[in-house]
C-alpha angles and dihedrals in degrees: 000000000000091000091052091054092050091048091049093047090051090050096045097040097078090054093051092044087061087071096055096084090054092048094050095041092053091048094047097042094045092046093050097049091034089058093052093047090044094052090051091049093047092049090049092050095045092050091041097231097187108223097031093041092055091046090049092054094050091043092050092045092050095048094045093045098050130067116260090228089061091049090051092054092046090051094045096050103029100046095059089047091051092048092046089051094051095037107030094180096051121113107232095171091070093058113100116242093235092072091062088046089054090055096044093049093044091053091045099050092041090069092055096042089050091063091045093051092044095053091045094051091047089053092065111103113262090215092064091051092050090047091052090053091046093060093049102266113156118232089256092051090047091053096045099041105029112019108034099045092054096038092053094049089050093047096045098095091050090044091053091050091046090053093052091049090049091049091056092043089060086079087080090066090082088075089073095045099264106149097225120143096292091042090055090045090053090053093047094044092048092052098046102026089224095125098157096052094045095049093047088053091049090049090053091052092052090047094051091049092048093047090052092048091047091057091049093048091047090056091047092050092049092048092048091045089055089048090050093049097040100033122017097038094044091049091045092052092048089046091053092044091052091051093049091051091051 
């Protein structure tokens, strides 16, 4: 019995591995664009830019208050309709479903990353920001050299956790025919009718990927923490001492 399970796993594994590139691409693309959108939303909320700030609050509330699966379906069905309306002669049927999934996941993760970035930016000492302005730094220089480096170090644990959650959430992409890991598992299980074995194998693949990423993130966090303790804080203290002497 055990030998049969091993033989079946060896047979089914190559099929499931074909879904890994889709899973990773969705997670990486969504996290990249979600980070950009999230930073913009966080900046607008922190600076209380009226129209955009109010829109950001509603947007974040909607995304966090509705299931991701529903958002995927809305993106998958509404985006083609919108494109067809704007460009009547366009051929939407030829566009791969994964592009709509990229958009849906990017917009979803942006809402969560926005809150992570906002709390990280607000955690930066106001004294250092004022000190930067007092020596003639422009707002852009202050953001680049004082705020963002410290905010990103502070946010890194939450960002790592968010990426792992996003990676696992990509399993929902199979619902719109994207052949990621679960999509491949559905195909194999439907062909062989061995659902339990296939899904256990899929779970093991996710587990191995997440364990590997956790180790990478752990090393990154340690290296950035050392940098923060040995570099940013020391420089910040010297920076404040210089300002106080002047």
